[in-house]
C-alpha positions as CSV (number, residue, x, y, z in Angstrom):
1,M,13.7,-2.3,-98.3
2,K,16.8,-4.3,-100.0
3,N,17.6,-1.0,-102.3
4,W,18.0,0.9,-98.5
5,I,20.2,-1.5,-97.1
6,K,22.1,-2.1,-100.0
7,K,22.5,1.9,-100.1
8,I,23.6,1.6,-96.5
9,G,26.3,-0.7,-97.4
10,Q,27.7,1.6,-100.1
11,N,27.9,4.6,-97.4
12,K,30.7,3.4,-94.7
13,F,29.5,5.9,-92.0
14,Q,25.4,4.7,-92.3
15,F,26.9,1.7,-92.1
16,F,28.4,1.5,-88.8
17,F,25.6,3.9,-87.9
18,F,23.3,1.3,-88.2
19,V,25.1,-1.7,-86.8
20,G,25.8,0.5,-83.5
21,I,22.1,0.8,-83.4
22,V,21.2,-2.3,-83.3
23,C,24.1,-3.3,-81.2
24,L,22.4,-1.0,-78.7
25,L,19.4,-2.3,-79.0
26,F,20.2,-5.8,-78.9
27,V,22.1,-5.2,-75.4
28,A,19.3,-3.5,-74.3
29,I,17.1,-6.3,-74.6
30,I,19.1,-8.9,-72.9
31,V,19.6,-6.5,-70.2
32,G,15.6,-5.8,-69.9
33,S,15.2,-9.9,-69.7
34,I,17.8,-10.0,-66.7
35,N,16.5,-7.2,-64.5
36,T,13.0,-9.1,-65.1
37,N,13.9,-12.1,-64.1
38,K,15.8,-11.0,-61.3
39,P,14.9,-12.1,-58.2
40,V,13.5,-10.2,-55.2
41,E,15.9,-10.0,-52.1
42,S,14.5,-11.0,-49.0
43,P,16.1,-9.9,-45.4
44,N,18.7,-12.3,-43.8
45,D,16.7,-14.6,-41.8
46,D,19.7,-14.1,-39.5
47,T,18.6,-10.1,-39.2
48,T,16.2,-9.8,-36.0
49,V,14.1,-6.6,-36.6
50,T,12.9,-4.6,-33.4
51,P,9.5,-3.2,-34.0
52,T,9.4,0.1,-32.8
53,P,7.6,0.9,-29.7
54,T,4.9,2.8,-29.5
55,P,4.5,5.4,-27.0
56,D,2.3,3.0,-24.8
57,D,5.0,0.4,-24.8
58,E,7.9,2.9,-23.7
59,E,5.8,3.7,-21.0
60,N,5.3,-0.4,-20.2
61,V,8.7,-1.9,-20.7
62,G,11.4,-1.9,-18.0
63,S,9.1,0.3,-16.0
64,V,8.0,-0.3,-11.7
65,S,5.3,1.0,-10.7
66,E,6.5,3.5,-7.5
67,E,3.5,5.0,-5.4
68,F,3.3,8.0,-2.8
69,V,0.8,7.8,-0.5
70,S,-1.5,10.8,-1.1
71,M,-4.3,12.1,0.9
72,P,-7.4,10.4,2.1
73,F,-9.8,13.2,0.0
74,D,-9.0,15.6,-2.6
75,A,-6.5,17.8,-1.4
76,T,-7.5,21.2,-3.3
77,L,-10.4,21.1,-0.7
78,E,-10.1,23.8,2.0
79,Y,-9.3,21.5,5.0
80,E,-7.7,21.4,8.5
81,V,-6.7,18.7,11.0
82,V,-8.8,18.7,13.9
83,R,-7.0,15.6,15.5
84,K,-3.3,14.9,15.6
85,F,-1.6,11.6,15.5
86,Y,0.3,11.3,18.9
87,E,4.3,11.3,19.2
88,K,6.2,11.7,22.4
89,D,8.6,14.5,21.1
90,A,5.9,16.5,19.4
91,S,5.1,19.7,21.3
92,I,2.7,20.4,24.1
93,E,0.2,21.7,21.9
94,D,0.3,18.7,19.7
95,Q,0.4,16.3,22.0
96,T,-2.9,17.9,23.7
97,K,-4.3,18.0,20.1
98,S,-3.6,14.2,19.7
99,L,-5.7,13.5,22.9
100,I,-8.9,11.5,22.4
101,K,-11.3,12.8,25.0
102,Y,-13.9,10.1,25.8
103,Q,-16.7,10.2,28.5
104,N,-14.0,10.2,31.3
105,S,-11.3,9.0,30.3
106,F,-8.4,10.2,27.5
107,R,-6.8,8.1,24.8
108,T,-3.8,9.1,22.4
109,S,-4.4,9.4,19.1
110,T,-3.0,6.6,16.3
111,G,-4.4,8.2,13.2
112,T,-5.2,11.8,12.1
113,S,-8.6,13.2,11.5
114,Y,-9.2,15.8,8.7
115,A,-12.4,18.0,7.9
116,L,-13.1,20.8,5.7
117,T,-12.9,24.2,7.4
118,S,-16.8,24.4,5.9
119,G,-17.6,21.6,8.1
120,E,-19.4,19.9,5.1
121,Y,-19.5,16.6,3.9
122,F,-17.0,15.1,1.6
123,D,-16.0,11.9,-0.4
124,V,-13.2,9.9,1.2
125,V,-10.6,8.4,-1.4
126,S,-8.2,5.6,-1.2
127,A,-5.0,6.8,0.1
128,I,-3.2,4.0,-1.7
129,A,-4.2,1.1,-4.7
130,G,-4.4,-2.2,-3.1
131,T,-7.5,-4.2,-1.9
132,V,-10.5,-3.4,0.3
133,T,-9.5,-6.1,3.1
134,E,-12.2,-5.4,5.6
135,V,-15.6,-3.2,5.9
136,S,-17.0,-2.7,9.0
137,S,-18.7,-0.9,12.0
138,S,-17.2,-0.1,14.7
139,P,-19.8,1.7,18.1
140,L,-17.1,4.4,18.5
141,F,-15.7,5.3,15.1
142,G,-19.0,4.1,12.9
143,N,-18.5,2.9,9.2
144,Y,-15.0,2.3,8.2
145,V,-13.0,0.6,5.6
146,V,-9.7,-0.9,5.0
147,V,-7.5,-1.1,2.3
148,S,-4.0,-3.1,2.3
149,N,-1.2,-3.4,-0.2
150,D,1.7,-5.6,-1.2
151,D,4.3,-3.7,0.6
152,E,2.5,-4.4,4.0
153,V,0.8,-1.0,4.2
154,K,-2.5,-1.2,5.7
155,T,-4.9,2.5,5.4
156,F,-7.8,2.6,7.8
157,Y,-10.7,5.2,6.9
158,Y,-13.0,5.9,9.7
159,G,-16.4,8.0,10.6
160,L,-17.9,7.4,7.2
161,S,-21.8,8.1,6.7
162,E,-21.6,6.0,3.7
163,V,-19.4,3.4,1.8
164,C,-19.4,3.1,-1.6
165,V,-17.2,-0.3,-1.9
166,E,-17.4,-4.1,-0.9
167,K,-14.7,-6.2,1.0
168,G,-12.6,-7.9,-2.0
169,T,-12.2,-4.9,-4.4
170,K,-9.5,-3.9,-5.7
171,V,-8.9,-0.2,-5.5
172,L,-6.9,1.9,-7.4
173,Q,-5.7,5.3,-5.8
174,G,-8.0,7.9,-5.4
175,V,-11.2,6.0,-6.1
176,K,-13.8,6.4,-3.8
177,L,-14.4,4.8,-0.6
178,G,-17.4,7.0,1.3
179,V,-18.5,9.9,2.3
180,A,-17.0,11.4,5.7
181,G,-19.3,11.6,8.6
182,T,-19.0,11.5,12.6
183,T,-17.5,9.5,15.3
184,T,-19.4,8.7,18.4
185,V,-15.7,8.7,20.4
186,D,-14.9,11.7,18.9
187,S,-17.6,13.7,18.3
188,E,-16.1,17.3,18.9
189,T,-14.4,17.0,15.8
190,G,-17.5,17.0,13.6
191,I,-17.8,15.8,10.1
192,H,-14.3,14.1,9.5
193,V,-12.8,11.1,8.8
194,Y,-10.0,9.8,11.0
195,F,-7.1,7.8,8.8
196,Q,-4.7,5.7,9.9
197,I,-1.9,4.2,8.1
198,S,0.7,1.2,8.9
199,K,3.2,-0.6,8.2
200,S,4.0,-4.0,9.4
201,G,1.3,-3.5,11.9
202,K,3.0,-0.3,12.7
203,F,0.8,3.0,12.9
204,L,2.7,6.0,11.3
205,N,1.8,9.6,11.2
206,P,-0.3,10.7,8.2
207,E,1.0,14.2,8.1
208,K,4.8,13.2,7.9
209,V,4.2,9.8,5.2
210,I,1.6,11.3,3.0
211,G,4.1,12.2,-0.1
212,T,6.3,8.9,0.6
213,K,7.1,6.2,-1.5
214,T,4.9,3.0,-0.1
215,K,7.7,0.8,-0.8
216,E,10.0,3.2,1.7
217,L,7.7,3.6,4.9
218,K,9.0,2.3,8.0
């Protein structure tokens, strides 16, 4: 080893080459030591990191539920209006179809009766989301259900041959309330549902408000 070092010392080129390598090794050791002891940087405490919302969160953030009044049954079924809502400015034909004959008298209809063209029974569903505020039976209109929401909108479903909900139940739009049936007061309409809708106590024409936002009813 001593002879090898002595030999390097006699050759100036080898000597400087050797010194250079030693210096490089020394620098590498120092740099490696610094990187090893360098602390890991943490995020600035003053920086607020906002998580990326998931698709479900995006639907809920800042969204306001706006419900449209729907048909009180599956609208894809073939149906007909067998009793119309009475309006003073309606045509003579529509006014005639809005008169309910019972025994020897007539009364004007404050709702609309829907029946299937086949004359079959069908499921009656809630036209709005809300709370079932009444489940009862009337001698003239049979079994009925009333659903109310927070916009002072009430929907009435008369002539049910079967009722599937109880008072106090919260229902979503489209939930089955019962099955269509008949009414004593308007037996000539056959199997149907007599549907009424009101806003703040005022009855509205179902045919005109279906598809309207509940908040916009008046």
